[in-house]
Structure formats: C-alpha cells, structure tokens
Residue frames as qw, qx, qy, qz and C-alpha x, y, z in Angstrom:
[[0.768, 0.022, -0.423, 0.480, -18.14, -3.67, -21.51],
 [0.437, -0.890, -0.094, 0.088, -17.28, -2.02, -18.18],
 [0.521, 0.706, -0.274, 0.394, -14.15, 0.00, -19.07],
 [0.306, -0.752, 0.448, -0.374, -13.14, 0.57, -15.43],
 [0.909, -0.230, 0.339, -0.071, -13.03, -3.20, -14.90],
 [0.866, 0.403, 0.031, 0.293, -10.88, -3.78, -17.96],
 [0.200, 0.818, -0.321, 0.433, -8.61, -0.89, -16.99],
 [0.620, -0.611, 0.422, -0.253, -8.23, -2.46, -13.54],
 [0.965, 0.036, 0.241, 0.101, -7.28, -5.76, -15.16],
 [0.636, 0.662, -0.108, 0.382, -4.76, -4.01, -17.43],
 [0.144, -0.825, 0.387, -0.386, -3.21, -2.14, -14.50],
 [0.811, -0.417, 0.387, -0.134, -2.94, -5.33, -12.46],
 [0.929, 0.253, 0.160, 0.218, -1.34, -7.29, -15.30],
 [0.434, 0.782, -0.185, 0.407, 1.07, -4.47, -16.20],
 [0.342, -0.771, 0.424, -0.330, 2.22, -4.08, -12.59],
 [0.912, -0.224, 0.343, -0.010, 2.71, -7.82, -12.21],
 [0.823, 0.463, 0.047, 0.326, 4.81, -7.90, -15.38],
 [0.168, 0.859, -0.260, 0.407, 6.83, -4.86, -14.27],
 [0.526, -0.669, 0.459, -0.255, 7.76, -6.59, -11.00],
 [0.994, 0.071, 0.062, 0.054, 8.90, -9.84, -12.63],
 [0.637, 0.502, -0.248, 0.530, 12.26, -8.25, -13.51],
 [0.615, -0.763, -0.131, 0.148, 13.78, -7.90, -10.05],
 [0.084, 0.904, -0.406, 0.102, 16.86, -5.75, -9.29],
 [0.927, 0.104, -0.309, 0.187, 19.99, -7.88, -9.27],
 [0.397, 0.508, -0.435, 0.628, 22.60, -5.74, -7.55],
 [0.232, -0.331, 0.528, -0.747, 20.84, -5.19, -4.24],
 [0.087, -0.235, -0.956, 0.151, 18.62, -7.33, -2.05],
 [0.339, 0.233, 0.186, -0.892, 15.59, -5.25, -2.98],
 [0.196, 0.322, 0.912, 0.159, 12.30, -6.86, -3.99],
 [0.280, 0.000, -0.205, -0.938, 9.51, -5.29, -6.02],
 [0.138, 0.331, 0.906, -0.225, 5.90, -6.08, -5.13],
 [0.202, -0.334, -0.448, -0.805, 2.68, -5.21, -6.98],
 [0.079, 0.321, 0.719, -0.611, -0.15, -4.06, -4.71],
 [0.195, -0.187, -0.555, -0.787, -3.46, -3.97, -6.55],
 [0.155, 0.346, 0.731, -0.567, -6.68, -3.03, -4.77],
 [0.004, -0.317, -0.665, -0.676, -9.45, -3.06, -7.34],
 [0.217, -0.717, -0.654, 0.110, -12.08, -2.13, -4.72],
 [0.223, -0.791, -0.129, 0.555, -10.45, 1.20, -3.89],
 [0.586, 0.796, 0.101, 0.117, -8.91, 1.67, -7.35],
 [0.175, -0.874, 0.445, 0.085, -5.32, 1.96, -6.12],
 [0.949, 0.248, -0.034, 0.189, -2.45, 0.22, -7.91],
 [0.204, -0.896, 0.395, 0.015, 1.11, 0.39, -6.56],
 [0.862, 0.218, -0.348, 0.298, 4.53, -1.11, -6.95],
 [0.450, -0.855, 0.240, -0.091, 6.58, -1.00, -3.77],
 [0.670, 0.440, -0.512, 0.310, 10.27, -1.71, -3.33],
 [0.636, -0.712, 0.218, -0.203, 11.56, -3.11, -0.06],
 [0.943, 0.030, -0.128, 0.307, 14.87, -4.51, 1.09],
 [0.544, -0.672, 0.135, 0.484, 18.42, -3.61, 2.01],
 [0.549, 0.790, -0.044, 0.269, 20.32, -1.16, -0.17],
 [0.424, 0.472, -0.529, 0.563, 23.84, -1.61, 1.16],
 [0.260, -0.050, -0.720, 0.641, 23.50, -0.52, 4.80],
 [0.305, 0.108, 0.302, -0.897, 20.03, 1.01, 4.81],
 [0.308, 0.385, 0.865, -0.097, 16.49, -0.33, 4.60],
 [0.165, 0.042, -0.391, -0.904, 14.43, 0.78, 1.58],
 [0.174, 0.502, 0.832, -0.156, 10.63, 0.86, 1.65],
 [0.091, 0.403, -0.115, -0.903, 9.34, 3.11, -1.10],
 [0.624, 0.575, 0.476, -0.232, 6.60, 3.48, -3.68],
 [0.351, -0.163, 0.579, 0.718, 7.93, 3.20, -7.23],
 [0.160, -0.210, -0.595, -0.759, 4.57, 3.51, -8.96],
 [0.161, 0.399, 0.718, -0.547, 1.09, 4.59, -7.86],
 [0.187, -0.146, -0.509, -0.827, -1.98, 4.95, -10.05],
 [0.327, 0.283, 0.669, -0.605, -5.66, 5.41, -9.25],
 [0.016, 0.370, 0.764, 0.528, -8.78, 4.66, -11.26],
 [0.087, 0.507, 0.458, -0.725, -11.18, 7.60, -10.96],
 [0.456, 0.672, 0.157, -0.561, -14.02, 8.62, -13.26],
 [0.865, 0.436, 0.230, 0.097, -12.80, 6.28, -16.04],
 [0.332, 0.849, -0.364, 0.191, -9.33, 7.83, -15.91],
 [0.863, -0.159, -0.230, 0.420, -6.03, 6.34, -14.85],
 [0.100, -0.965, 0.144, -0.197, -4.43, 8.98, -12.66],
 [0.778, 0.186, -0.362, 0.479, -0.68, 8.58, -12.34],
 [0.475, -0.879, -0.028, -0.022, 0.28, 9.72, -8.84],
 [0.359, -0.724, 0.559, 0.185, 3.88, 8.51, -8.92],
 [0.931, 0.359, 0.025, 0.060, 6.00, 6.82, -11.57],
 [0.290, -0.817, 0.476, 0.149, 9.64, 6.33, -10.63],
 [0.863, 0.117, 0.419, 0.256, 10.47, 3.75, -13.27],
 [0.378, -0.356, 0.377, 0.767, 13.31, 4.83, -15.53],
 [0.001, 0.100, 0.625, 0.775, 11.17, 4.78, -18.68],
 [0.477, 0.046, 0.240, -0.844, 7.83, 5.00, -16.89],
 [0.317, 0.172, 0.932, -0.044, 4.94, 2.57, -17.17],
 [0.444, 0.538, 0.165, -0.697, 2.66, 4.80, -19.23],
 [0.390, 0.431, -0.633, -0.512, 3.78, 3.34, -22.56],
 [0.068, 0.019, -0.997, 0.039, 3.19, -0.18, -21.25],
 [0.307, 0.406, 0.650, -0.564, -0.31, 0.78, -20.09],
 [0.471, 0.554, -0.149, -0.670, -1.13, 2.28, -23.51],
 [0.292, 0.331, -0.838, -0.320, 0.29, -0.77, -25.31],
 [0.056, 0.114, 0.964, -0.234, -1.86, -3.01, -23.09],
 [0.043, -0.524, -0.767, -0.366, -5.04, -1.20, -24.14],
 [0.141, -0.736, -0.418, 0.514, -5.62, 1.87, -21.98],
 [0.388, 0.792, 0.282, 0.377, -6.45, 4.83, -24.17],
 [0.492, 0.131, -0.178, 0.842, -3.79, 7.54, -23.96],
 [0.161, -0.508, -0.092, -0.841, -6.41, 10.24, -23.40],
 [0.732, -0.563, -0.284, -0.258, -7.61, 8.38, -20.30],
 [0.762, -0.226, -0.272, 0.543, -4.20, 8.61, -18.61],
 [0.012, 0.891, -0.016, 0.453, -3.55, 11.83, -16.71],
 [0.410, 0.178, -0.589, 0.674, -1.15, 13.00, -14.05],
 [0.312, -0.600, -0.655, 0.337, -2.50, 13.78, -10.60],
 [0.146, -0.375, -0.071, 0.913, -1.65, 17.48, -11.02],
 [0.171, -0.075, -0.541, -0.820, -3.69, 17.71, -14.22],
 [0.354, -0.454, -0.799, -0.173, -6.62, 15.85, -12.67],
 [0.325, -0.562, -0.535, 0.541, -6.73, 17.92, -9.46],
 [0.092, -0.342, 0.046, 0.934, -6.33, 21.28, -11.20],
 [0.524, 0.633, 0.488, -0.293, -8.99, 20.54, -13.78],
 [0.078, 0.652, -0.464, -0.595, -6.50, 21.49, -16.49],
 [0.819, 0.419, -0.252, -0.299, -6.56, 19.85, -19.85],
 [0.872, -0.326, 0.351, 0.104, -4.95, 16.47, -19.38],
 [0.002, 0.633, -0.681, -0.369, -1.56, 15.72, -20.83],
 [0.934, 0.264, 0.015, -0.240, -2.13, 13.16, -23.59],
 [0.502, -0.516, 0.660, 0.217, 0.57, 10.53, -23.46],
 [0.674, 0.546, -0.376, -0.325, 1.99, 9.09, -26.65],
 [0.948, -0.148, 0.265, 0.095, 3.09, 5.48, -26.95],
 [0.013, 0.786, -0.549, -0.283, 6.74, 5.24, -27.88]]
C-alpha cells in the first residue's frame, strides 16, 4: 500500500470533517483546500468579523518524505489527535521546525 496516498486521503477527509462545523457567531466560513499533487493541505477562514474582513490560514500541513509536517495549526485543540485517530502514525507527524532543523521529531500522543 502506498502510505503517502493513504495519508493524503486521511488529511483530506479530516480537513473536510473539521470544516463541517462552521462558526456561528460571525459570518466566517471555513474551507478545506487539499492539493494532493503538491502535498499541501489547508483550512482557510474567510468572511466578515464584525467590521473587518478575515482571510487567514487556520491549518496547513504538508506531505514530505512520508511525514505529515504541521506548518500551522490554529484550531483550539489542534487537528493532530484527529489525524492520529484517523490512522496516521504519531511518529510520522512532525512540526515544521523539527523537520527543517533535522532534530528528533516531537512524537504526538493521541488524547
């Protein structure tokens, strides 16, 4: 089995599920953006927050060398636990700082 393909499927499904619960107080919408060709997976938030326009990245992960590299995770409880529960091995999830520095990756624990 091609692990990178299954990890891409897991990322796509997890991001789609995470965006189903939309914010209720503001007119902000969450959108999953999944590019399996480049290996980038994002959740963006756009809309009006009171009197200002919001257009921000809530979550960004990349698939590189059979690792899920978390670039940004601004969800209150994070999406790492959901990714592990969906089948991505905890030791294959690293932060971008750990990956770029070559340091031993932080092993995430499912809660």
